C-alpha positions as CSV (number, residue, x, y, z in Angstrom):
1,M,0.0,0.0,0.0
2,E,2.8,2.4,0.8
3,H,4.4,1.9,-2.6
4,F,1.0,2.3,-4.3
5,A,0.4,5.6,-2.5
6,R,3.8,6.8,-3.3
7,L,3.2,6.2,-7.0
8,L,0.0,8.1,-7.0
9,K,1.4,11.1,-5.2
10,E,4.6,11.1,-7.2
11,S,2.7,11.0,-10.6
12,W,0.4,13.7,-9.4
13,T,3.3,16.1,-9.3
14,L,3.6,15.7,-13.1
15,V,0.2,17.3,-13.7
16,E,-0.5,19.3,-10.6
17,S,0.9,22.6,-12.0
18,D,-1.2,22.2,-15.2
19,R,-4.6,21.6,-13.8
20,E,-6.4,23.7,-16.4
21,R,-5.0,21.6,-19.2
22,L,-5.8,18.4,-17.3
23,S,-9.4,19.5,-16.7
24,G,-9.9,20.7,-20.3
25,H,-8.7,17.5,-21.7
26,F,-10.8,15.4,-19.3
27,Y,-14.0,17.1,-20.2
28,A,-13.3,17.2,-23.9
29,R,-12.6,13.5,-24.0
30,L,-15.6,12.7,-21.7
31,F,-18.1,14.5,-23.9
32,L,-16.6,13.0,-27.0
33,L,-17.0,9.5,-25.6
34,D,-20.6,10.2,-24.4
35,P,-22.2,13.4,-25.7
36,E,-25.3,12.9,-23.5
37,L,-23.2,13.4,-20.4
38,R,-22.9,17.1,-21.3
39,T,-26.6,17.6,-20.3
40,L,-25.6,16.6,-16.7
41,F,-23.3,19.7,-16.4
42,P,-24.1,23.4,-16.2
43,A,-24.1,25.5,-19.3
44,E,-21.1,27.4,-18.0
45,M,-18.3,25.0,-17.0
46,S,-16.1,27.5,-15.2
47,G,-15.0,26.0,-11.9
48,Q,-16.4,22.5,-12.6
49,G,-12.9,21.2,-13.3
50,D,-11.6,22.5,-10.0
51,R,-14.2,20.5,-8.1
52,L,-13.3,17.3,-10.0
53,L,-9.6,17.8,-9.4
54,E,-10.2,18.5,-5.7
55,A,-12.0,15.2,-5.4
56,I,-9.2,13.4,-7.2
57,V,-6.5,15.0,-5.1
58,T,-8.4,14.3,-1.8
59,A,-8.9,10.6,-2.8
60,T,-5.3,10.0,-3.8
61,Q,-4.0,11.7,-0.7
62,T,-6.1,9.6,1.6
63,V,-5.4,6.3,-0.1
64,D,-2.8,5.4,2.6
65,D,-5.5,6.0,5.3
66,P,-8.0,3.2,4.5
67,E,-10.6,4.4,6.9
68,S,-10.7,8.0,5.7
69,F,-10.4,6.8,2.1
70,D,-13.4,4.6,2.4
71,E,-15.6,7.2,4.3
72,Y,-14.7,10.0,1.9
73,L,-15.4,8.0,-1.3
74,R,-18.7,6.6,-0.1
75,A,-19.9,10.1,0.8
76,L,-18.7,11.3,-2.5
77,G,-20.7,8.6,-4.3
78,R,-23.8,9.5,-2.3
79,D,-23.2,13.2,-3.2
80,H,-22.9,12.4,-7.0
81,R,-26.4,11.0,-7.0
82,K,-27.6,14.6,-7.4
83,Y,-25.9,14.6,-10.9
84,H,-27.8,11.5,-11.9
85,V,-24.5,9.6,-12.4
86,D,-25.0,5.9,-13.0
87,P,-22.5,3.0,-13.1
88,A,-21.9,3.2,-16.8
89,H,-20.8,6.8,-16.4
90,Y,-18.0,5.8,-14.0
91,A,-16.4,3.6,-16.7
92,T,-16.5,6.5,-19.2
93,M,-15.1,8.9,-16.7
94,G,-12.3,6.5,-16.0
95,V,-11.3,6.3,-19.7
96,A,-11.4,10.1,-20.0
97,L,-9.3,10.6,-16.8
98,M,-6.6,8.2,-17.9
99,D,-6.4,9.9,-21.3
100,A,-6.1,13.3,-19.6
101,L,-3.4,12.2,-17.2
102,R,-1.3,10.7,-20.0
103,S,-1.6,13.7,-22.2
104,T,-0.9,16.2,-19.5
105,A,2.1,14.4,-18.0
106,G,3.7,13.7,-21.4
107,D,6.9,11.7,-21.7
108,D,7.4,11.5,-17.9
109,W,4.4,9.2,-17.6
110,N,5.3,5.5,-17.3
111,L,3.6,2.1,-17.0
112,E,3.9,2.0,-13.2
113,Y,2.1,5.3,-12.9
114,D,-0.5,4.2,-15.4
115,Q,-1.3,0.9,-13.6
116,A,-1.4,2.7,-10.2
117,W,-4.0,5.1,-11.4
118,R,-6.0,2.4,-13.1
119,D,-6.1,0.5,-9.8
120,A,-6.8,3.6,-7.9
121,Y,-9.7,4.6,-10.1
122,A,-11.1,1.1,-9.9
123,A,-11.1,1.3,-6.1
124,I,-12.4,4.9,-6.1
125,S,-15.3,4.2,-8.5
126,A,-16.2,0.9,-6.7
127,K,-16.5,2.6,-3.3
128,M,-18.4,5.6,-4.8
129,M,-20.9,3.3,-6.5
130,A,-21.3,1.3,-3.2
131,G,-22.0,4.5,-1.4
132,A,-24.6,5.5,-3.9
133,E,-26.2,2.1,-4.0
134,N,-26.5,1.8,-0.3
135,D,-27.9,5.3,0.2
136,R,-31.6,5.2,1.1
137,N,-32.0,9.0,1.0
138,P,-33.3,10.9,-2.1
139,P,-30.6,12.2,-4.5
140,F,-31.4,15.7,-3.2
141,W,-33.9,17.5,-1.0
142,H,-36.2,20.3,-2.0
143,G,-35.9,23.2,0.4
144,E,-38.1,26.3,0.8
145,V,-36.4,29.5,1.7
146,L,-38.0,30.8,4.9
147,T,-36.0,33.9,5.8
148,H,-33.3,36.0,4.0
149,E,-31.3,38.8,5.7
150,R,-28.6,40.9,4.2
151,V,-26.0,41.4,6.9
152,G,-23.6,43.4,4.6
153,P,-23.1,44.4,1.0
154,D,-21.9,41.0,0.0
155,T,-23.1,38.7,2.8
156,A,-26.5,37.2,3.6
157,V,-27.9,34.8,6.3
158,L,-30.8,32.7,5.1
159,T,-32.8,29.8,6.4
160,C,-34.7,27.1,4.5
161,R,-36.8,24.1,5.4
162,A,-36.1,20.7,3.8
163,L,-39.3,19.4,2.4
164,Q,-40.8,15.9,2.2
165,Y,-38.0,14.0,4.0
166,P,-35.8,14.8,7.0
167,L,-32.3,15.8,6.1
168,P,-29.9,14.1,8.5
169,W,-26.9,16.3,9.0
170,R,-24.5,16.7,11.8
171,A,-23.3,20.0,13.3
172,G,-20.1,21.1,11.4
173,Q,-21.1,19.4,8.1
174,Y,-21.8,21.1,4.7
175,V,-24.2,20.4,1.9
176,S,-24.3,21.1,-1.8
177,V,-26.9,23.7,-2.8
178,E,-28.5,24.4,-6.2
179,V,-30.8,27.3,-7.1
180,P,-32.7,25.8,-10.1
181,R,-34.7,29.0,-10.7
182,Y,-31.5,31.0,-11.5
183,L,-28.6,28.6,-12.1
184,P,-29.8,25.1,-13.0
185,R,-27.2,22.3,-12.6
186,V,-24.8,24.6,-10.8
187,W,-23.9,23.3,-7.3
188,R,-21.7,24.7,-4.6
189,T,-21.1,23.6,-1.0
190,Y,-22.1,25.6,2.1
191,S,-21.6,24.8,5.7
192,V,-24.8,24.5,7.7
193,A,-24.8,27.2,10.4
194,N,-27.1,25.5,12.9
195,A,-27.4,22.2,14.7
196,P,-30.0,19.6,13.6
197,N,-33.5,20.4,14.8
198,D,-37.0,18.8,14.7
199,D,-38.2,21.5,12.3
200,N,-35.7,20.4,9.6
201,V,-34.6,24.0,9.1
202,L,-31.1,24.8,7.9
203,E,-29.3,28.1,8.2
204,F,-26.6,29.3,5.7
205,H,-24.1,32.2,5.8
206,V,-23.2,33.2,2.3
207,R,-20.7,35.7,1.1
208,T,-20.1,36.6,-2.6
209,P,-16.4,36.3,-3.4
210,T,-14.8,39.1,-5.4
211,G,-14.9,38.5,-9.2
212,A,-16.6,35.1,-8.9
213,G,-19.3,33.1,-7.2
214,W,-22.4,33.2,-9.4
215,L,-24.3,30.9,-7.1
216,S,-23.3,32.8,-4.0
217,G,-24.3,36.0,-5.8
218,A,-27.7,34.5,-6.5
219,L,-28.1,33.4,-2.9
220,V,-27.1,36.8,-1.6
221,R,-28.8,39.2,-4.1
222,R,-31.7,37.3,-5.8
223,V,-33.1,34.6,-3.6
224,R,-36.2,35.5,-1.6
225,P,-38.4,33.8,0.9
226,G,-40.6,31.3,-0.9
227,D,-37.9,30.3,-3.4
228,L,-37.0,26.7,-3.8
229,L,-33.5,25.3,-3.4
230,R,-32.1,21.8,-3.9
231,L,-29.9,20.4,-1.1
232,A,-27.7,17.4,-1.5
233,A,-26.5,14.9,1.1
234,P,-24.4,16.3,3.9
235,M,-20.6,15.7,3.9
236,G,-17.6,16.7,6.0
237,S,-15.9,15.5,9.2
238,M,-15.6,18.7,11.1
239,T,-17.9,17.3,13.7
240,L,-17.8,16.9,17.5
241,D,-16.2,14.0,19.2
242,R,-18.8,13.4,22.0
243,S,-16.5,10.9,23.7
244,S,-13.8,13.5,24.3
245,T,-13.6,15.4,27.6
246,R,-11.0,17.9,26.3
247,D,-11.8,21.6,26.2
248,I,-12.4,23.1,22.7
249,L,-10.8,25.8,20.6
250,A,-12.7,27.0,17.6
251,V,-11.2,29.6,15.2
252,A,-13.4,31.1,12.5
253,G,-12.9,33.7,9.8
254,G,-15.8,35.6,8.1
255,V,-18.5,33.2,7.0
256,G,-16.3,30.4,8.3
257,L,-18.2,31.0,11.5
258,A,-21.1,28.9,10.1
259,P,-19.9,25.4,11.1
260,V,-18.5,26.8,14.4
261,K,-21.9,28.3,15.3
262,A,-23.5,24.9,14.6
263,L,-21.0,23.1,16.8
264,V,-21.7,25.6,19.7
265,E,-25.4,25.1,19.3
266,E,-25.0,21.3,19.5
267,L,-22.7,21.6,22.6
268,A,-25.4,23.8,24.2
269,T,-27.7,20.7,24.2
270,Y,-25.5,18.6,26.4
271,N,-22.2,20.2,27.5
272,R,-21.6,21.0,31.1
273,T,-17.9,20.4,31.6
274,R,-15.9,21.4,28.5
275,W,-14.7,25.0,28.2
276,V,-15.2,26.3,24.6
277,H,-13.1,29.2,23.3
278,V,-14.2,30.8,20.0
279,F,-12.0,33.2,18.2
280,Y,-13.9,35.1,15.5
281,G,-11.9,37.2,13.0
282,A,-12.6,39.5,10.1
283,R,-10.9,42.4,8.3
284,R,-13.4,45.1,9.5
285,P,-15.9,45.3,12.4
286,A,-18.8,45.4,10.0
287,D,-17.8,41.9,8.8
288,L,-18.3,40.5,12.3
289,Y,-22.0,40.2,11.4
290,A,-22.7,37.3,13.8
291,L,-21.1,38.9,16.9
292,P,-24.4,39.9,18.5
293,G,-25.8,36.4,18.3
294,L,-22.6,34.9,19.7
295,R,-22.7,37.3,22.7
296,E,-26.2,36.1,23.4
297,L,-24.9,32.5,23.5
298,V,-22.1,33.6,25.8
299,E,-24.6,35.1,28.3
300,A,-26.6,31.8,28.2
301,H,-23.7,29.4,28.6
302,P,-20.9,30.1,31.2
303,W,-18.6,27.5,29.5
304,L,-18.4,29.6,26.3
305,S,-16.1,32.5,25.6
306,V,-15.9,34.5,22.3
307,T,-12.9,36.7,21.3
308,P,-13.5,38.9,18.2
309,A,-10.6,40.2,16.2
310,C,-10.1,42.7,13.3
311,S,-7.1,42.8,11.1
312,E,-7.6,46.1,9.3
313,D,-9.1,48.5,11.9
314,P,-6.5,50.0,14.3
315,D,-9.3,51.5,16.4
316,F,-11.2,48.3,16.9
317,D,-12.2,47.9,20.5
318,G,-11.0,44.3,20.8
319,E,-8.1,42.1,19.6
320,R,-6.3,43.5,16.5
321,G,-4.5,41.5,13.9
322,A,-5.1,38.3,11.9
323,V,-7.2,35.8,14.0
324,S,-4.5,33.2,13.5
325,D,-2.0,35.5,15.2
326,V,-4.5,36.4,17.9
327,V,-5.0,32.8,18.9
328,T,-1.2,32.5,19.6
329,R,-1.5,35.2,22.3
330,Y,-3.8,32.9,24.3
331,G,-3.4,29.2,25.1
332,P,-1.5,26.9,25.1
333,W,-3.9,24.8,23.0
334,T,-1.9,21.5,23.2
335,N,-4.6,19.7,25.2
336,H,-7.6,21.0,23.3
337,D,-9.8,19.7,20.4
338,C,-9.4,22.3,17.7
339,Y,-11.7,23.3,14.9
340,V,-10.7,25.8,12.2
341,S,-12.9,27.3,9.5
342,G,-12.5,30.1,7.0
343,S,-10.5,31.2,3.9
344,A,-7.7,29.1,2.7
345,R,-5.1,31.6,3.8
346,M,-6.6,31.9,7.3
347,V,-6.9,28.2,7.8
348,R,-3.3,27.6,6.6
349,A,-2.0,30.2,9.0
350,T,-4.0,28.8,11.9
351,L,-2.8,25.3,11.2
352,R,0.8,26.5,11.3
353,A,0.2,28.2,14.6
354,L,-1.4,25.1,16.1
355,A,1.5,23.0,14.8
356,E,4.0,25.3,16.5
357,D,1.9,24.9,19.7
358,E,2.4,21.1,19.3
359,V,-1.3,20.3,19.0
360,P,-1.5,16.7,17.7
361,P,-2.9,16.6,14.1
362,S,-5.5,14.1,15.2
363,R,-7.1,16.7,17.4
364,I,-7.5,19.3,14.6
365,R,-10.5,19.4,12.2
366,Y,-10.8,22.1,9.7
367,D,-13.0,23.3,6.8
368,T,-11.6,25.7,4.2
369,F,-13.3,27.9,1.5
370,G,-10.9,27.3,-1.3
371,N,-7.8,25.1,-1.9
372,L,-5.1,24.9,0.7
């Protein structure tokens, strides 16, 4: 297994720097092999390749961790039911993937790499198909938007109720969302910002990124109460370990607060002994949109503390600087369970800070909006 994992990671370095070419070749070959597959994808393909490659990279990087490998791929298979993917499609995608890898890597590709990827894709597709086949939930849920509040020029908080069937998520997980009225067949993942509840209501915190984010833009600017969304099966492992007795550190940046808020809400249903320290950072005070609600939680739960931080306001009445730096002024965090959520840069910096504090990697769970 170690040799197999090394071959996958080593061969990936041959194509990693040319992801755009790899993605373009894959989709061109895929649609040539089966033109009907094009109807499963959005009219505008921008970003679709990145999601594919992220899945491939995650799968190959966890192949030497069988438990994580299996769990991730079964969840990915369940998630792909929303695209109406069937077993025959997996074979076609495998042919297109191998062609794309060979073409992008060029002369440095060899038979060992080729066989490793063939074996890897066979294992990946088998586990994904098993996850899809054993899933008794619908491919996606219809959700009705209940409330929609703009909390800034580019940020909104909205709630929706999953209709027809209960949607079984855990605090800290995320779901894929589609807005069929405005952007059919375009899906993007968003963390659920509240703990599970009997009303089957999910809360989302959405920010429109600069220069991109069509779906986020629709959710922030166009969606209104009464609109229908589609919600795919929940994924993600940034969830609470209820068997742990360690205190908790949670570090959130911007709308990365969403899963942290959900974790705090779940803890509020049973926690009496674990101290929970939340560090909530943003560039400007106005971006700390959820601070009033967090302060209400602090008043209700003596085990909870919240430390806000701003990086671009020298007059902020609180901690100043990047939240990853602010965290290092407190602690130590070596004996805590740590949760980190936010932009790729913020998560990367916080993981470095926790590593310097000698927090064991097994006690750190994180969720990032973008590639690390």
